[in-house]
Phi, psi and omega in degrees: 000131180295147177281165177301317182299324181289343180269353185293148176241156177300320182298318181294322177292322183294321182289308180199101183279345191295316175298327178294314179299318181300317180291320178298319178301323181285317193252322186218070186297337172234106192226138172282124181246099183303325182297333180256342182071030181219162167272116183268128182247122193242342179271144187301315182300317180291321179299314177302317181299314181298319186280352181237021180234072186293345177288336183248332185227119184237158175273341185290114179207104183298342181267356180295139182305317181293323177299317179295320181291326183275341186293179000288164187090188183231134174285169179301330180293329182266356181273153175227169172061219185297323181297316178296315182299320181295314180296315182297317181297328184295334184236005186303317183286341179285338182238023181270179183301332182296338181276351189295317178305318177295322179295319178300317181294317180297313181296319179299316180299313182293316181296317181298317179295320180294319182289335177299327177280314184294332182294343180270004181246155181272338184217147183207147169267106186297331182290302187279335186255353180221292188300312183293312180295324181290307180296323180295315181294321179294318178294321180300316179296319182297322183275352183085023180254020185299338180284344178266128181306137180302322180296327177292315178300319180293322178296318177298315180299316179298318180298318180293311184292327176296324179284326182286331171240099189229073188298334181270354182068030183294114180295337178297329179293319178294322178296317180295320180294320178296322177294320178297321179298319179293323177296322177298317178303312185291325183275315188271335179306308179296326178298314180292323178297320178294316180293332178297324179272330184226082181297145182233009178083001181284174176302313180298320179296321179296322177303327182275321194248330188298133179077007180250151175300147178303131180084003180227065181286169174291155176290147178300322181295333178286326185275328188305319179301324178291321178297317178298318180300318181290324176293327178299332180264014189299331185270355185299319177299321177293321175300316180298315180299319178293316179298321178297313181297320177297315180299317179293321179296327178283350180228073188302329178297318178289325175299317179299321179294320179294322178298322181282319183236093185294345176297337179286348185295323179298318177296322179295321178301312184289327176291324177294323178296325177285312191282324181228067182300124178297327176253117189271329180205163178229173185245144173221161178232135181286137178265343183201169178297133181223157174240126182229118181053039178082000182256130179278127178248120180290163174291148174079017179253156180274133178238136182241096172295122187265101182296317182297322178289315180303323181293343178244023180290116183293346175285341183248330185235128175291140181047051191299333182279354183263143173273120186214106182290348179264006179298138173298126187288128175232156181300132173241176190244014186305321183258023175092184184201145179079203188294337181259025173303145183309131178303325184262025185297333178279341187262322187302314178298326180293315178303313181294316183296314181295319181298316180288321179300314181292328177297312180292328180288314189269342177237072186296340180265010184301132175223128177283132184287152182305322179256042189302321183170169181238132173285134179217154172111158174237316176290315170237133180233116186198174178260129172287331177215157178212089184285137180214151173258148184244352181277156176302147178297142181293000000 
């Protein structure tokens, strides 16, 4: 008799993976899913183990779609061991907590200017007209990509994510992503070459120079895959802001509390990251035979630690399927775990929080429309649109 995991379809995961994850956690916490071609890992304890055991599970896979798009060479995500540690150390202080006050100010400035225009309109798509441009522009400045139009960066990111989650197998998405990768080479190559000769202290400059002897920076070609990888994730802060706003709109009582007590917004951000993780799973490859939760995994197979499922593991979180901004905060896995935790893990929640806070402040009559948008996806789960009205209720 076929297992539940073997019966899964890409379409069912794309529409709503959460009931599927719940059943897998109960019945097949480590399961081969033919539709995805991976071993899916759904319980939090197992997910942590996979993500913190580099001797058995690695990110390095030359055949991985993102590796191919970012190549030649390897991005920090595909690096292991000393090479990974060196790259991470070179930029750790540029994306650490000390940068957050500056990020808050930059995001506030951009958001306030955007809202000055939107406040004169009765209806707005919060995703395309507010969250993505605001979070994107703030992230661009933080990374030292301010010279590249935000819309261009967002277009590149969309091309990559569309190819990485491609439920219909549309070859056009792969073609578009490859074209975006070539455009990045043409646009960013000269920028990195200039910074290699004339460092300016930016994030991009640090990738080239930090930890290197004076006059001996890293090659631009070595750094470019990491820059591409980060641009591929460029839309994630905007996705988080949209998911948070959607979650609050679906829970009007909690939204009312946040409006009255803005101190609750930080808790709401972190609960949204747990409940509606924008990135649902990541990839690892086994280096040797391993046993996980009693299941034998051969060497050389793809394993997908499911962050979105781990975040709703009822063994770790009470009423895990419920959105509750008053929940006692416990570690979740949305931004990764172990040595490959997201480089921007300190920044993404801040971008989303400031963007939503300014939205509630400057548009006090904001109401999300009943058919505002639909959440879709399993590898990435987000809203393509989020329609809202800004005029007072009749």
